[in-house]
RODO-2510 file (C-alpha; in nm, 4 decimals, decimal comma):
residues 515
     n   res          X          Y          Z
     1     m    -9,2135    -6,2572    11,6050
     2     a    -9,2384    -5,9257    11,7508
     3     q    -8,9438    -5,6837    11,6501
     4     s    -8,8021    -5,4973    11,9737
     5     i    -8,6321    -5,1874    11,8992
     6     n    -8,2459    -5,1862    12,0270
     7     t    -8,2047    -4,8056    12,1884
     8     d    -7,8695    -4,8954    12,3248
     9     r    -7,6729    -4,9743    12,0405
    10     e    -7,3317    -4,7271    11,9844
    11     d    -7,4593    -4,5880    11,6701
    12     s    -7,8268    -4,5288    11,6995
    13     t    -7,7799    -4,1570    11,6000
    14     e    -7,4703    -4,1300    11,3999
    15     p    -7,6315    -4,1157    11,0519
    16     v    -7,5946    -4,3638    10,7744
    17     l    -7,4779    -4,1736    10,4919
    18     r    -7,1887    -3,9340    10,5906
    19     a    -7,0401    -3,7898    10,3258
    20     g    -6,6285    -3,8589    10,2624
    21     d    -6,7138    -4,2763    10,3966
    22     t    -7,0372    -4,4086    10,3051
    23     c    -7,1175    -4,1799    10,0094
    24     w    -6,9342    -3,9187     9,8349
    25     r    -7,1206    -3,6871     9,7983
    26     i    -7,5076    -3,5689     9,9482
    27     s    -7,6849    -3,3863     9,7191
    28     r    -8,0583    -3,2243     9,6906
    29     a    -8,3552    -3,3531     9,4355
    30     n    -8,5856    -3,1981     9,3441
    31     r    -8,7309    -3,5287     9,2303
    32     f    -8,7176    -3,8435     9,3679
    33     a    -8,8323    -4,1979     9,1764
    34     l    -8,7583    -4,5931     9,2263
    35     v    -8,8787    -4,7110     8,8556
    36     v    -8,9951    -5,1022     8,9217
    37     d    -8,9537    -5,3051     8,5917
    38     a    -8,7861    -5,1874     8,2553
    39     a    -9,0765    -5,1502     8,0215
    40     d    -9,1610    -4,7767     8,2162
    41     y    -8,8013    -4,6847     8,1994
    42     f    -8,7540    -4,7370     7,8858
    43     a    -8,9769    -4,5659     7,8079
    44     a    -8,9673    -4,3291     8,0370
    45     a    -8,6391    -4,2365     7,9643
    46     r    -8,7365    -4,2048     7,6054
    47     a    -8,9425    -3,9395     7,6713
    48     a    -8,6786    -3,7468     7,8245
    49     m    -8,4565    -3,7495     7,5879
    50     l    -8,6832    -3,6325     7,3133
    51     k    -8,7554    -3,3680     7,4693
    52     a    -8,2728    -3,2910     7,5045
    53     r    -8,1238    -2,9850     7,4223
    54     h    -7,7938    -3,0019     7,4855
    55     s    -7,6301    -3,2856     7,6116
    56     i    -7,6969    -3,6924     7,6794
    57     v    -7,4353    -3,8956     7,8087
    58     l    -7,5267    -4,3006     7,8637
    59     i    -7,2680    -4,5262     8,1125
    60     g    -7,3048    -4,8199     8,1586
    61     w    -7,2572    -5,2249     8,1230
    62     d    -7,3665    -5,3000     7,8015
    63     f    -7,6621    -5,1190     7,4995
    64     d    -7,7468    -5,2376     7,2148
    65     l    -7,8849    -5,0528     6,9841
    66     r    -8,1563    -5,3029     6,8363
    67     i    -8,3989    -5,3023     7,1171
    68     a    -8,7145    -5,0694     7,1178
    69     l    -8,7013    -4,7862     7,4244
    70     a    -9,1469    -4,8205     7,3803
    71     d    -9,3385    -5,1128     7,2321
    72     g    -9,5972    -4,8433     7,0753
    73     t    -9,5802    -4,4000     7,0786
    74     t    -9,7889    -4,1680     6,8609
    75     d    -9,5116    -3,9656     6,8505
    76     g    -9,3269    -4,0071     6,5665
    77     a    -8,9309    -4,1002     6,6132
    78     p    -8,8335    -4,4017     6,6475
    79     l    -8,8688    -4,7266     6,8826
    80     q    -8,5729    -4,8639     6,8297
    81     l    -8,2480    -4,7362     7,0531
    82     g    -8,0060    -4,6077     6,7871
    83     h    -8,2865    -4,5374     6,5182
    84     f    -8,4404    -4,3340     6,7665
    85     l    -8,0946    -4,1380     6,9420
    86     k    -7,9937    -4,0782     6,5510
    87     h    -8,3805    -3,9106     6,5372
    88     i    -8,2962    -3,7092     6,7346
    89     v    -7,9823    -3,5511     6,6988
    90     k    -8,0549    -3,4943     6,3460
    91     r    -8,3898    -3,2848     6,4626
    92     n    -8,1206    -3,0587     6,7217
    93     p    -7,8095    -3,1038     6,5326
    94     n    -7,6589    -2,8681     6,8778
    95     l    -7,7326    -3,2411     7,0903
    96     r    -7,4413    -3,4401     7,1604
    97     i    -7,4816    -3,8347     7,2616
    98     s    -7,1962    -4,0038     7,4770
    99     i    -7,2288    -4,4075     7,4887
   100     l    -6,9440    -4,5140     7,7482
   101     k    -6,9647    -4,8885     7,7823
   102     w    -6,8045    -5,2048     7,9419
   103     d    -6,5272    -5,3209     7,6834
   104     m    -6,5369    -5,6203     7,6978
   105     s    -6,9770    -5,6599     7,6104
   106     v    -6,7396    -5,6464     7,2494
   107     l    -6,7486    -5,9828     7,3039
   108     y    -7,0809    -5,9786     7,2428
   109     t    -7,1367    -5,7576     7,0363
   110     i    -6,9375    -5,8025     6,7678
   111     q    -7,1765    -6,0146     6,5812
   112     s    -7,4795    -5,9140     6,6252
   113     q    -7,4486    -5,5148     6,6564
   114     l    -7,1364    -5,5116     6,4047
   115     l    -7,3868    -5,2982     6,1806
   116     p    -7,5541    -5,0867     6,3854
   117     i    -7,2235    -4,9481     6,5560
   118     l    -7,0462    -4,8584     6,2534
   119     a    -7,4192    -4,6977     6,1180
   120     l    -7,4104    -4,4596     6,4566
   121     d    -7,0748    -4,3632     6,4160
   122     l    -6,9765    -4,2678     6,0424
   123     a    -7,3211    -4,1482     5,9715
   124     t    -7,3566    -3,9255     6,3197
   125     s    -6,9759    -3,8511     6,4268
   126     n    -7,0008    -3,5279     6,4874
   127     n    -7,2711    -3,5737     6,7135
   128     i    -7,2948    -3,9711     6,8162
   129     r    -6,9835    -4,0132     7,0438
   130     m    -6,9213    -4,4183     7,1322
   131     r    -6,6920    -4,5489     7,3288
   132     f    -6,5098    -4,8518     7,5034
   133     d    -6,3947    -4,8442     7,8640
   134     s    -6,1131    -5,0436     7,8817
   135     s    -5,9525    -4,8193     8,2101
   136     h    -6,0623    -5,1188     8,4734
   137     p    -5,8815    -5,4028     8,6425
   138     w    -5,7940    -5,7091     8,4384
   139     t    -6,1039    -5,9290     8,4077
   140     a    -6,3583    -5,6093     8,6595
   141     a    -6,5780    -5,4881     8,4927
   142     h    -6,7296    -5,1475     8,3989
   143     h    -7,0733    -5,1882     8,5376
   144     q    -7,2213    -4,8863     8,6165
   145     k    -7,5899    -4,7403     8,4652
   146     i    -7,6240    -4,3585     8,4174
   147     v    -7,7725    -4,1477     8,1868
   148     v    -7,7669    -3,7673     8,2034
   149     i    -7,9808    -3,5204     7,9984
   150     d    -7,9149    -3,2043     8,0277
   151     d    -7,6978    -3,2230     8,3247
   152     a    -8,0872    -3,1705     8,4808
   153     l    -8,2300    -3,5170     8,5073
   154     a    -8,0861    -3,8716     8,5680
   155     f    -8,1461    -4,2049     8,6209
   156     c    -7,8888    -4,4471     8,7485
   157     g    -7,9098    -4,7782     8,9032
   158     g    -7,9788    -5,1052     8,7920
   159     i    -8,0685    -5,1595     8,3970
   160     d    -7,8812    -5,1541     8,1094
   161     m    -8,0733    -5,0339     7,8466
   162     t    -8,0038    -5,3892     7,6755
   163     s    -8,1252    -5,7076     7,5138
   164     e    -8,3607    -5,9347     7,7185
   165     r    -8,4445    -5,6384     7,9915
   166     w    -8,7446    -5,5138     7,8913
   167     d    -9,0668    -5,6385     8,1276
   168     t    -9,3758    -5,4741     8,2348
   169     r    -9,4648    -5,5726     8,6781
   170     e    -9,6486    -5,7644     8,4808
   171     h    -9,4619    -6,0686     8,4767
   172     r    -9,6519    -6,1684     8,2366
   173     p    -9,6226    -6,5858     8,0682
   174     g    -9,5503    -6,5918     7,7290
   175     d    -9,5547    -6,1949     7,6556
   176     e    -9,5267    -6,1968     7,2822
   177     r    -9,3819    -5,8027     7,3329
   178     r    -9,0831    -5,9303     7,5424
   179     k    -8,8106    -6,1100     7,2238
   180     r    -8,4937    -6,0256     7,1498
   181     p    -8,4228    -5,8639     6,8330
   182     d    -8,4031    -6,1949     6,6378
   183     g    -8,7521    -6,2493     6,7599
   184     s    -8,7334    -6,4860     6,9877
   185     l    -8,9085    -6,5088     7,3345
   186     f    -8,7211    -6,4685     7,6769
   187     g    -8,7960    -6,4856     7,9916
   188     p    -8,9384    -6,2554     8,2997
   189     w    -8,7193    -6,0178     8,4656
   190     h    -8,7413    -5,7836     8,7035
   191     d    -8,5380    -5,5130     8,7443
   192     a    -8,4718    -5,1458     8,9263
   193     t    -8,3904    -4,8063     8,8765
   194     a    -8,4164    -4,4097     9,0102
   195     i    -8,4461    -4,0896     8,8484
   196     v    -8,3634    -3,7985     9,0152
   197     d    -8,3519    -3,4312     8,9146
   198     g    -8,2084    -3,0680     9,0599
   199     d    -7,7875    -3,1437     9,2391
   200     a    -7,8520    -3,5332     9,2238
   201     a    -7,8871    -3,5734     8,8352
   202     r    -7,6442    -3,3091     8,8481
   203     a    -7,4206    -3,4996     9,0460
   204     l    -7,4330    -3,7837     8,8058
   205     g    -7,3592    -3,6114     8,5495
   206     e    -6,9414    -3,4595     8,7172
   207     i    -6,9647    -3,8609     8,7510
   208     a    -7,0725    -3,9476     8,3950
   209     n    -6,7825    -3,6917     8,3055
   210     q    -6,5144    -3,8407     8,5071
   211     r    -6,5797    -4,1658     8,3854
   212     w    -6,5678    -4,0702     8,0673
   213     h    -6,2697    -3,8894     8,0979
   214     h    -6,1306    -4,2371     8,2635
   215     a    -6,2285    -4,4573     7,9712
   216     t    -6,1128    -4,1973     7,6970
   217     g    -5,8964    -3,9687     7,8058
   218     k    -6,1090    -3,6992     7,7657
   219     r    -6,4274    -3,4460     7,8889
   220     f    -6,7240    -3,3298     7,7282
   221     d    -6,8814    -3,0054     7,7347
   222     r    -7,1635    -2,9144     7,9897
   223     p    -7,4712    -2,7535     7,9420
   224     e    -7,4022    -2,3749     8,0925
   225     f    -7,7728    -2,3132     8,0856
   226     s    -7,9875    -2,3957     8,3570
   227     r    -8,3627    -2,5823     8,2835
   228     e    -8,4988    -2,5041     8,5661
   229     d    -8,6426    -2,1154     8,3696
   230     m    -8,7372    -2,3622     8,0567
   231     d    -9,0965    -2,4354     8,0094
   232     d    -9,0089    -2,8207     7,9085
   233     d    -8,9971    -2,9895     8,2557
   234     l    -8,7657    -3,3080     8,1775
   235     w    -8,9415    -3,5343     8,4552
   236     p    -9,1955    -3,8099     8,2355
   237     e    -9,5159    -3,7595     8,3168
   238     e    -9,5705    -4,1085     8,3821
   239     i    -9,3557    -4,1139     8,6331
   240     e    -9,5217    -4,0175     9,0031
   241     p    -9,2346    -3,9332     9,2245
   242     q    -9,2222    -4,0415     9,5308
   243     f    -8,9636    -3,8031     9,7707
   244     r    -8,9797    -3,4557     9,6861
   245     d    -8,6974    -3,1801     9,8251
   246     v    -8,5011    -3,4689     9,9522
   247     d    -8,1423    -3,5228    10,0270
   248     v    -7,9712    -3,8476     9,8249
   249     g    -7,6692    -3,9913     9,8761
   250     i    -7,4811    -4,1261     9,5835
   251     s    -7,2015    -4,3947     9,6563
   252     r    -6,9309    -4,5501     9,4349
   253     t    -6,7124    -4,8935     9,3691
   254     m    -6,4226    -4,7242     9,2372
   255     p    -6,1085    -5,0172     9,1968
   256     l    -5,7424    -4,9347     9,2269
   257     h    -5,6378    -4,9003     8,8762
   258     r    -5,3414    -4,6964     8,8160
   259     e    -5,4060    -4,3481     8,8943
   260     q    -5,6882    -4,4237     9,0070
   261     p    -5,6855    -4,4365     9,3997
   262     a    -5,9208    -4,8005     9,5028
   263     i    -6,2557    -4,6267     9,6661
   264     h    -6,5519    -4,8262     9,8553
   265     e    -6,8316    -4,6012     9,9678
   266     i    -7,0636    -4,8851     9,8131
   267     e    -6,9234    -5,1692    10,1112
   268     a    -6,9231    -4,8506    10,3731
   269     l    -7,2933    -4,7820    10,3060
   270     y    -7,3942    -5,1979    10,2760
   271     s    -7,2148    -5,2202    10,6486
   272     a    -7,3468    -4,8522    10,8144
   273     a    -7,6954    -4,9122    10,6729
   274     i    -7,7247    -5,2510    10,7982
   275     r    -7,6276    -5,2148    11,0698
   276     s    -7,8525    -4,9683    11,1529
   277     a    -8,1764    -5,2083    11,0848
   278     r    -8,3976    -5,2600    11,4033
   279     r    -8,6712    -5,4583    11,2272
   280     t    -8,6160    -5,5360    10,8544
   281     i    -8,3183    -5,6133    10,6549
   282     y    -8,5277    -5,6289    10,2723
   283     l    -8,2873    -5,7063     9,9688
   284     e    -8,2625    -5,7330     9,6706
   285     s    -8,0374    -5,8299     9,4659
   286     q    -7,9089    -6,0899     9,1486
   287     y    -7,5987    -6,2455     9,3674
   288     f    -7,5757    -6,2817     9,7224
   289     a    -7,2462    -6,4023     9,7872
   290     s    -7,0667    -6,1288     9,9880
   291     v    -6,8106    -6,2249    10,2732
   292     r    -6,8234    -5,8970    10,4315
   293     i    -7,1845    -5,8297    10,4120
   294     c    -7,2619    -6,2032    10,4368
   295     e    -7,0706    -6,2494    10,7886
   296     l    -7,1975    -5,9112    10,8875
   297     l    -7,5552    -6,0089    10,8427
   298     a    -7,5298    -6,3306    11,0009
   299     e    -7,3949    -6,1421    11,3201
   300     r    -7,6873    -5,9267    11,3260
   301     l    -7,9262    -6,3028    11,3214
   302     r    -7,7339    -6,4366    11,6710
   303     e    -7,8676    -6,1021    11,7698
   304     p    -8,1807    -6,1618    12,0574
   305     d    -8,3316    -5,8487    11,9580
   306     g    -8,1673    -5,8267    11,5858
   307     p    -8,3768    -5,7497    11,2635
   308     e    -8,5667    -6,0008    11,0222
   309     v    -8,3063    -6,0644    10,6885
   310     i    -8,5292    -6,1342    10,4144
   311     v    -8,3402    -6,1897    10,0898
   312     i    -8,5357    -6,1613     9,6828
   313     n    -8,2696    -6,2937     9,4816
   314     p    -8,3449    -6,5202     9,1644
   315     l    -8,3694    -6,8711     9,1285
   316     s    -8,0127    -6,9143     9,0195
   317     a    -7,7774    -6,7033     8,7947
   318     d    -7,8263    -6,6880     8,4319
   319     g    -7,5452    -6,8788     8,2599
   320     w    -7,3762    -7,1894     8,2980
   321     l    -7,0668    -7,0535     8,4510
   322     e    -7,1881    -6,8326     8,7036
   323     q    -7,4328    -7,1048     8,8040
   324     e    -7,1297    -7,3209     8,8956
   325     t    -6,9428    -6,9903     9,0763
   326     m    -7,2603    -6,7463     9,1739
   327     d    -7,4488    -7,0167     9,2916
   328     s    -7,2539    -7,1833     9,4646
   329     a    -7,1211    -6,9073     9,6280
   330     r    -7,4636    -6,8546     9,7721
   331     n    -7,4687    -7,2251     9,9018
   332     l    -7,1924    -7,1470    10,1149
   333     r    -7,3329    -6,7819    10,2649
   334     v    -7,7140    -6,8879    10,2934
   335     r    -7,6059    -7,2194    10,4824
   336     a    -7,3464    -6,9928    10,7162
   337     l    -7,5862    -6,7632    10,8063
   338     i    -7,8827    -7,0849    10,8638
   339     r    -7,6811    -7,1241    11,1250
   340     a    -7,5804    -6,8331    11,2410
   341     d    -7,9940    -6,7807    11,2355
   342     l    -8,0630    -6,8160    11,6113
   343     h    -8,4032    -6,7277    11,6340
   344     g    -8,6021    -6,8030    11,3264
   345     r    -8,5570    -6,4736    11,1644
   346     f    -8,4426    -6,5154    10,8249
   347     g    -8,5527    -6,6049    10,4622
   348     i    -8,4195    -6,6124    10,1466
   349     f    -8,7138    -6,6764     9,8223
   350     h    -8,7645    -6,5800     9,4477
   351     p    -9,0501    -6,4880     9,2490
   352     v    -9,2242    -6,6798     8,9980
   353     n    -9,4885    -6,5077     8,7868
   354     e    -9,8740    -6,7768     8,6746
   355     a    -9,7725    -6,9862     8,5358
   356     g    -9,5114    -7,1085     8,7599
   357     e    -9,1599    -6,9918     8,5652
   358     p    -8,8592    -6,8060     8,7285
   359     i    -8,9046    -6,4163     8,7402
   360     y    -8,5085    -6,3624     8,6839
   361     v    -8,4212    -6,1141     8,9439
   362     h    -8,1616    -5,8449     8,7866
   363     a    -8,3000    -5,5265     9,0488
   364     k    -8,0318    -5,4055     9,3024
   365     i    -8,2829    -5,2894     9,6343
   366     l    -8,1965    -5,2543    10,0303
   367     i    -8,4729    -5,1033    10,2424
   368     i    -8,3604    -5,0446    10,6272
   369     d    -8,6574    -5,0161    10,8350
   370     d    -8,8424    -4,7581    10,7233
   371     q    -8,5805    -4,5423    10,7384
   372     f    -8,3320    -4,5642    10,4467
   373     i    -8,3613    -4,7139    10,1098
   374     r    -8,0680    -4,7459     9,8099
   375     v    -8,0950    -4,8708     9,4667
   376     g    -7,7993    -4,8824     9,1963
   377     s    -7,5986    -5,1221     9,0328
   378     s    -7,4162    -5,3107     9,2954
   379     n    -7,4311    -5,6276     9,3947
   380     v    -7,4269    -5,8061     9,7066
   381     n    -7,0928    -6,0240     9,6125
   382     n    -6,7751    -5,9466     9,6119
   383     r    -6,6786    -5,7508     9,2983
   384     s    -7,0229    -5,4753     9,3455
   385     m    -6,8183    -5,4088     9,7143
   386     g    -6,4332    -5,3375     9,5407
   387     f    -6,3460    -5,4781     9,2330
   388     d    -6,5672    -5,3363     8,9349
   389     t    -6,7145    -4,9848     8,9154
   390     e    -7,0257    -4,8961     9,0415
   391     c    -7,2913    -4,6149     9,1795
   392     d    -7,5741    -4,6415     9,3673
   393     l    -7,8417    -4,3642     9,4879
   394     a    -7,9478    -4,3547     9,8919
   395     i    -8,1903    -4,1718    10,1149
   396     e    -8,2178    -4,1428    10,4706
   397     a    -8,5637    -4,0920    10,5468
   398     s    -8,5629    -3,7654    10,7535
   399     s    -8,9219    -3,6710    10,8165
   400     d    -9,2833    -3,9729    10,9286
   401     r    -9,3716    -3,8058    10,5568
   402     e    -9,0239    -3,9835    10,4448
   403     s    -9,0607    -4,2657    10,6192
   404     a    -9,3959    -4,3327    10,5141
   405     t    -9,2478    -4,3738    10,1641
   406     i    -9,0107    -4,5810    10,2128
   407     n    -9,2498    -4,8012    10,4395
   408     s    -9,4740    -4,8059    10,1170
   409     i    -9,1862    -4,8948     9,8642
   410     r    -9,1048    -5,1864    10,0342
   411     n    -9,4686    -5,3089    10,0564
   412     d    -9,5457    -5,2747     9,6981
   413     l    -9,2717    -5,3904     9,5616
   414     l    -9,3493    -5,7349     9,7683
   415     a    -9,6878    -5,7083     9,6790
   416     e    -9,5343    -5,7267     9,2995
   417     h    -9,3681    -6,0647     9,4288
   418     l    -9,7150    -6,1956     9,6411
   419     d    -9,9494    -6,1004     9,2878
   420     v   -10,0914    -5,8680     9,6352
   421     q   -10,1835    -5,5680     9,7781
   422     a    -9,9400    -5,3091     9,8884
   423     s   -10,2482    -5,2932    10,1379
   424     d   -10,2518    -5,6443    10,2245
   425     v    -9,8654    -5,6429    10,2957
   426     q    -9,9177    -5,3684    10,5518
   427     d   -10,2244    -5,5793    10,6974
   428     a    -9,9782    -5,8668    10,7973
   429     a    -9,6838    -5,7840    10,9197
   430     g    -9,9213    -5,5568    11,1378
   431     r   -10,0810    -5,8687    11,2407
   432     h    -9,8157    -6,0921    11,2641
   433     r    -9,6226    -5,8664    11,3997
   434     s    -9,3224    -5,9604    11,1534
   435     l    -9,2514    -5,8867    10,7856
   436     l    -9,1360    -6,2046    10,6852
   437     e    -9,4182    -6,4197    10,8086
   438     a    -9,6295    -6,1584    10,6744
   439     v    -9,4513    -6,2878    10,3419
   440     r    -9,4705    -6,6388    10,4384
   441     s    -9,8837    -6,6102    10,5412
   442     l    -9,8989    -6,4583    10,1351
   443     q    -9,7462    -6,6738     9,9473
   444     h    -9,9634    -6,8766     9,7382
   445     s    -9,8717    -7,3050     9,6588
   446     s    -9,9155    -7,1896     9,2743
   447     g    -9,9500    -6,8961     9,0062
   448     r    -9,7514    -6,5456     9,0975
   449     s    -9,6012    -6,5899     9,4575
   450     l    -9,2511    -6,6080     9,6101
   451     r    -9,1224    -7,0131     9,6549
   452     p    -8,7763    -7,0343     9,9217
   453     v    -8,4446    -7,0597     9,7479
   454     p    -8,3385    -7,4412     9,7730
   455     i    -8,0336    -7,4411     9,9235
   456     r    -7,8524    -7,7566     9,7554
   457     e    -7,5026    -7,9129     9,9754
   458     t    -7,1860    -7,8146     9,7090
   459     n    -6,9200    -8,1156     9,6693
   460     d    -6,6075    -8,0036     9,7005
   461     a    -6,4713    -7,8445     9,3738
   462     e    -6,7800    -7,6266     9,3832
   463     e    -6,6608    -7,5251     9,7260
   464     a    -6,3347    -7,5264     9,6440
   465     v    -6,4111    -7,2256     9,3320
   466     a    -6,6356    -7,0341     9,5429
   467     r    -6,3356    -6,9591     9,7993
   468     s    -6,0964    -6,9304     9,5231
   469     h    -6,3063    -6,6294     9,4625
   470     l    -6,2241    -6,6539     9,1509
   471     a    -6,4669    -6,5468     8,8706
   472     d    -6,6042    -6,2707     9,1866
   473     p    -6,2715    -6,0518     9,3036
   474     e    -6,3091    -5,9092     9,6518
   475     r    -6,0031    -5,6384     9,5266
   476     a    -5,7751    -5,4926     9,2815
   477     k    -5,4403    -5,6197     9,4046
   478     n    -5,2732    -5,3721     9,1871
   479     a    -5,2789    -5,1801     8,8334
   480     d    -5,2556    -5,4206     8,5620
   481     v    -4,9567    -5,3964     8,2858
   482     r    -5,0115    -5,6932     8,0529
   483     f    -4,9294    -5,6716     7,7451
   484     g    -5,3238    -5,8863     7,5945
   485     h    -5,4547    -5,4927     7,7792
   486     f    -5,2436    -5,2216     7,7081
   487     t    -5,3641    -5,3840     7,3146
   488     k    -5,7049    -5,4273     7,4133
   489     r    -5,6910    -5,0301     7,5940
   490     l    -5,5196    -4,9263     7,2629
   491     f    -5,7815    -5,0850     7,0086
   492     l    -6,0998    -5,0028     7,2778
   493     g    -5,9718    -4,6524     7,3145
   494     s    -6,0061    -4,4977     6,9865
   495     p    -6,3172    -4,4077     6,7692
   496     v    -6,5317    -4,6558     6,7715
   497     a    -6,6375    -4,6781     6,3969
   498     a    -6,2336    -4,6976     6,3203
   499     s    -6,1591    -4,9758     6,5226
   500     l    -6,4547    -5,1536     6,4056
   501     l    -6,3056    -5,0606     6,0617
   502     v    -6,0428    -5,1971     6,1175
   503     c    -6,1514    -5,4824     6,2739
   504     a    -6,3817    -5,6289     5,9774
   505     a    -6,0789    -5,5435     5,7864
   506     g    -5,8534    -5,7690     5,9963
   507     a    -6,1150    -6,0131     5,9133
   508     a    -6,1277    -6,0025     5,5015
   509     i    -5,7714    -6,0706     5,4869
   510     l    -5,7593    -6,2862     5,7127
   511     a    -6,0380    -6,4953     5,5448
   512     f    -5,8541    -6,4055     5,1787
   513     a    -5,5579    -6,5479     5,3263
   514     i    -5,7098    -6,8879     5,4408
   515     s    -5,9373    -6,9153     5,1185
***
């Protein structure tokens, strides 16, 4: 259906990006690109890190030192992340690498990565520091995914440098390269991050430094030299910049915790962007459960001339607990949106590959018309709006060229999911005068395509869990002072090698005592 533009809305001239409100800061990037799927991201990050002179900062939910960053190269450097980091600091003794990962990821890594972490921290203790981030409310997660190189180039988005993330945009069935460190294969995975340079990269370096200080009580030295004066440009040759000389908004979620005030810039950004929409709201997210965001989408769907809402989600959440909680919450939200969809403008889909195998959606992307794009770590769930630490990047078009670029990025994403050309998406949208109808017209009944997400009825127990927000809290109520959390912070705030050695020694003593 045709989407008319309402020019009478009160916020029609107000920008979405507002420093101090919907974003922390608006910084200039010489270049910006959306990097889709981890095969390209890992290779690009590896290429840039090879050129690092002073510092590399890795901030993330998790890092797996055993993963391969590339499928095969001829540069002589190791492919495995842990060996690669040791190689580049051995080659450049002036290089310092700081790694910060969520403390609860210890539960996933203590068995499989004990030896790699010990080897990394002990063998290169003067050059590489790995710490666990415990400075957050009880059960909250450090969820930012940031890489900063020499304060001159940065990645920020939704991709973790960990296992079960690598995939190409083809998402081929049974791809032998899509394997875990133990050699077993995992399923297709869709993800995205962004790469920036210039002042925007330096601003992300400041956020990384702040997070390191909040987690460890210390700061790392930042480079005083300018990479612009050097011949070896950090920008990876494989990545074509989509924007040049563009303003980038940087938005955060930070929960209330001790001296850290609550920051809800990302929630404000989502709200302002959704309110600004005239024709289409295109959304990719791992979850679809935020009460506030879904209520706002329902408001827009009730409007007689409001925008279409197209959501790309995984078929179901990853893991039994998340399926019981997040999928139940999604069912509640979607059923409410269907009731609000008085004019037939809502659709929620999941991608499948050539074999009909569901592709897991981990990307976090929001595109409004051809005027606004954001990519980051935040999902459309309650936690990302106020409970976990998050970081997003956004661009608001200020020229016809930037508008055309945003439109082409959205068409390219849909083309990947629908297994068509981006021009096919553009042509179908023009023919139907509706992006939603274009998607439906380009769907395939078999093979690689988008399929509607089935929404089932929830039972009373599932509905009670979803409404309780037990697994998806909206806000941190107050600073946590539990003894267990204090002990965890004391243990995990110390150097990794010392912590793990104490753990290993304790386990050995316990095993000896009960043997």
